[in-house]
N, C-alpha and C positions, 0 to 999 in steps of 0.2 A: 504493500500500500504506500509506503513512504516514498519510493522512488518517483512514481508518476505524480504524486502530490507536490513534492518539492521541486520538480522540474519546472513547474509553471508558477511557483509561489511568488518569486520576486517580481515577475511580470504582472501578476494579479495585484500585488501591493501598489505598483505604480499606476495601474489602470483605475483602481478604486479611489486612489488619491486624486487623480485628475477629475474623475466624475464628481467626487465630493467637494472639491475646491470650487467647482462651478455652480454648486447648488445654492440657490438664493436663501435657503432656510438656515444656512450656517450663521450662528450668532456669536461665536467666540473667536478671538484673535489669537493666532499662534504664528510662530515663525514659518517662513516659506519652506515647505518640505520638498521642493523640486529637487530631484536627484538624490533624495534621502535614501539611506540604506534601510532595509527591512527592519533592522533592529531599532533605528531611529523612529520609524513609523509606529512601531508597537509601544513606544514610550510616551506618545502624545495622545491626548483625548481626541484630537481631530483625526489623527491617523487611525486610531482604533475604531472610531465611528465609521470611517470609510470602509474598513474591513467588515465591520458588523453589518452595514447596509448591503455590502456585497453578498452576504449570506442569504438575504432575502431574495436577491436577484438570482443567485445560483439555484435556489430552491424553487422559485415560482415562475420564472420567465423562460419562454422559448421551448423548443422541442427537446433540447438536452436537459432541461430542468427536471429536478427530482419529482415535482408534482405531476408534470405531464407524463413522464416515464412511468410513474406509479399508476396513474389512472389508466394508461394504455395497457401496461402489462397485466394489471388486475382485470381490466374490462374485457380483454380478449379471452383470458383463460377461465373466467367465471361466467361467460356468455352474456355479459352486459352489452357488448359491442359487436357490430358486424363490420367486416373488412370491406371497404369500398373499392379498393384498387389492389389487386394481387401483385402489382409491381412494387409495392412497398414491402421489401423482403423481410425486414425485422418484424414488422407487424404480421406478415403472412406466417412466419414461424410461430408466433404466439397464437394466432387465430387457429392454426392447425394443431398446435400443442404437441404433447408427447415428446418423442425423441427428436422432433424437428427443432426444438428449442435447445440450443447448445451454448457453449461459452463464447461464441462469436457474436451473439445477438447484440446489436448496437443499443437497443433500448435498455436492456439489462446492464450493459456496460455503463451507459449514462447514469442509470440509477445507482449503481455501485460506486462509480468513480466520483460523482458529484456529491453523493452522501458522505463519502470518505473525506472529500475536500472540505465540506462544511464542518465536519467534526474537527479536522485539523485546524482550520481557520478559527473556529469558535473557541477552541482551546487556547489559541494565541490571544484572543480578545479577553477571555475570562481570566487567564493567568496574569496578563499584563495590566488589566483594568484595576486589579487589586492594589497596584502600586501607585495609582493616581491619588493626589491629595484631596480632590473633590470627590468625596465618598458617595454623594447623591448622584453625581454624573456616572461614577463607576458602577453604582447599583443598576442604573439603566443599561449600561453596556453589558453587564454580566447577565441580567435577566433576559434581555432581548436576544443575545447570542445563545443563551441556554435554550430558548424556544426552538431554534433551528438545529442545535445539536441534538436535542431530544427527538425532534421530528426525523432527523437523519438516522439516528440509532434505531428508532421505531420502524422506519421503512425497511432498513436492512433486516431487522428481526421479523418483519412480516413476510418477507419473500425468501429468506434463506434459513436453512436449519441451524446453522452456526454463524456467528458474526465475529469480526475481529475485536479483540479485547484492547483496543487502542490503536496506535500507529507505530510503524517500525518495519524494518525489512523482514524480520522473522517474528512478527507479532503472532501471539497465540490466538486461538479461537475459543469462544465460549458458546453455550447453548443460547438459542433464541430467547428463551425465558429469562436467562441472565441478562440478555440484551435489553429487554423491557425493564428489568429491575435497574439496570444502569441508567436508562433514560429517566426513570423516576428519581434516582439519586441526583441527577443533573438538575431536575426540576426542584427538588427539595432544597438543594443548595441555593438556587436562585430565589426561592421563596424566603429563605432565611435572610438573604442579603437585602431584599427589598423591605423586609420587616424591620431590619436594623437601620436602614437608611432609605427613606422614601425617594423614589425616582425623581430627579430634578426636571423641571419644565424645560430647561435648556437642552437636555438630552432628547426629550420628546419632540422638541421643535426641529431636531436634526435627523430624524428618521422618517421614513414614509408613513403617511397617515393610514390608519385602518386597523392595526393590530392593538388590541387591548391586552397589555402584557400580563397583568395579574390573573385575569379571567382565563386567558389562554394557557397559562401555566397550570392552573387547576384542571382545566378541561383535558389537557394532554396527560396529566397525572391520572385522571379518572380513566382515560382510554387505555393507558398502558397497565394500570392496575387491573382492569378487567381482563386484558389480554394475558396477564401473568397469573390470573385466577385468584387475585387478592380481592375478594368481593367486598369485604367491609371497607377497605381503603377506597375502592372504586365508588362505593356508595357515598362516603363522606366527601370525597373529592368532587364528585359530580354535584353534590349539594352545595358546594362552595362557589359554584359558577353562577353569576348573575345572567339569567336567560334573557334579560331585556337589553343586554349590551351586545353590539355587533363586534366581531373580530374577524378581519378579512384581509385578503391581498387585493390591493387596488392596481388597476392597469390603465394605460392610455395609448395614444398613437405611437409613442416611442417604445413602450413596453406593453404590447397588446396582450389581451387575454389569450393564453395559449390554446385553449380549447376552440375558441372562435377562430383565431388566426390560422391554425393548422388544420382543423377538421371541419368546423361548421361552415366557414365562409367558402370552402372549396368543395365540400362533400367528396373529397378525393382520398381521405384517409380512413375515417370510420364514421359510423352513425349508430343509433340504437339498434340492437339486434331485432327487436320487434316491438309491437305496441304494448306488450306486457313487461317491458324492461328485462326481457330474457328469463322471466320467471315462469314456472309451470306448475300444474297440479294445484294443491291447496295454497301455494304461495302466490298465485296470480292475483294482482290487485283487484279489489272490488270495483264493480262497474262505475260507481260514482266517486271513486277516490280522486280528489282534486290534485293530488301530487303527480299523477301521470301526465296531465297536460302541462303541469309546471315543468317537468323534466323533458317532455317531448313535444315537438311542434308537428302537428298533423297537416299535411298539404294535399293538394289535388293533382299534382304532377310529380314526377320523379325528382328526388326521392320522396316517397309518400310520408316518411317520418324522418325527422332530423332533430338534432339536439336543441333544446330551449334552455330555460333555467339559467344556470351559471355559465353557460357557454354560448350566449346568443348575441353578443356584441363585442366590439373591440375593447370597450371600457367596462364591460360587465365585471363586477367584483366576484371573488371566489372566497367563501367562508373558510377560515382555518378550522373551524368546527361548527356544527349546527346545534342549536338549542335542543332539537329533537334527539340528537345523539346523546346528550346528557340525560335526558328523561329516560331514554331506552337503556342506558347504562344502569340507571337506578332500578328500572323494572327487571332487568336481567339479574343484577346483583341480588335483589330481593327474592326473585324466583329460585335462584340457585342455593339460597341459604338454608331452608326455603321459607319464604313468607308470602304465600300465594295471594292473600288478600291485598296487601299493600303493593305487591307486584302488579296486580290487575289495575289498581288505582293509578299507578304511574303509566302503565301501558295505555290506559284510556285517555290520558292527557295528550298523547300523540295521536291516537285514533280520532278523537273529537276536535283536535286543534284546527282552527281555521286560519286562512292566510292572514287575516287581520290581526290575529293574536301572535303571529310569529314575526320576529324582527327582519327575517329575510323573505317573508311572504310565502312560506311553504306550509301548507296545511292540508290534511286529508279531508276534514270536514265530514266524517262518517259518524253514524250513530254509535252510542256507547256500547261496549261489549258487556253483556250481563250474563249472570248464571255462575255456575261453579266450574272451575277448570283445574285439572290435575297439573302437576309441575311440568310434565311432558307437553301437555297441550299449551300451557302458557309459554314455554320456551319456543314452541313451534310458531306461535303468534308473534313473539318478540323477534324471532329471526325474520319472519315475513315482513314485518314493519321496518326492521333495520334495512332490509334489501330495498325497500321502496323509498323510505325517508332519506337514506344515505346513498342513493344511486349515484354512481360514478364518483365516489369519494376515495376510492382506492382501498376500502376496508373489507370488501366482500370476501376475499379469499381467506382472510383471517377468521371471519364469521363462519365460513363453510367448515373450516377445521374445528372451531370451537363448538359448533352445534352438531358435529359428527355427521355432516352430509356425505352421501356416498361419493367415492372418488370418481365414479362415472359422471357425476354432475359437473366436473371441472376438467380442464384440459391439462393442467399441471397441478401438483400439490405444493412442491417447492421447486426453486429454480437452480440450474447448474451455476457454478461459480464462474464468473467471467475470466476469459483467458488473460486479460490484462493483469489480474491478480496473480495468476500462476506464473506468467512471464516475468514478473518482478522478482522471481527467485524465492518466494516464500514457500518453504517446505512444509509449513503447517496447514496449508489450505486443505480442507477436508475433501473426501471423495464426493463426486456429484451424486445426488439422489437418483434413484431409478426412475422416478416419476415426479 
């Protein structure tokens, strides 16, 4: 991992500095860092902010971004997406699945390499921010960078059976569950930092608008606690998120929404698999579920269905997490403990939620579920509503494993390790999974 990260690190430092120096939002005066060495950049608040802002760009912008790679890989192998053009070879491999997906796949390489770069760069920000004299500004740097480090570790842990335990040429690998636990530890450190020193307004003025740092930290903690089967922690963390606050990635003409820019605007990469979001049997959305037309745009000419929702415009925002995800985390955590009565109460909050009651305008607006349900029945309903509420969020493959869905319902269970990791000479890279 270390070789290909460090190869481009000095260049990235210079680029993020040039971008940050031109930003009108910068409010602090520092010495001119033109030509500065990387070590100098990491000693200044301005340089560290430039690197931190770069984390969001690497995660959310463009085809190589972690977000787009994640929803593409997940969407094809879990039958959320249909391939529009078989000439897109990496997408074709994932759409076909099985042994066709190997270590050469460019989407998986982007997901692996850029997640690894985010972890490396975030560590530099987190470690060096602690040395700044302005502890409130440092608090913002640490918390903001920790969001992307946690997301990067979480993404690696969702798609691979084992994940690197840090950076280095001969880094060891740990289980994916340990990966989720590491992500939670990153978040806990950030939460303790911002508790000790409130994030300064000067820092918030110097980062892109959209991400609510504290709520996002708790939301990601809830997500990864659920994935690591720590249900009490998932429940309390989800309960700490203010569902009336938006946290999102913003886009514009210079950094367009990647779903719209790459797929929706051209219809040349992917589109929804079908009008039921790729679901079948008892998981098919109810006929009056208002979330389906939120996610899908129905037309009268080819393609008859295309993406709507968070991928329908150049400047469409993409949530870091959805309020419905937090509610469904609580429902699942309660159902698994088990506490079926309270689990049903939480589930019904999603089932009956209208667009007007959701900060992102996403609501099923269905009648309340009534009656008595077994734990198995409740979990089946929670899975169904996660698939609909969280469509194209990159989380479905993790859900399919956790809810023990048949392997035949997906085209891969775990991904092979990219050749870029093996070619770096790391002898600790695990063997590829059979499926």
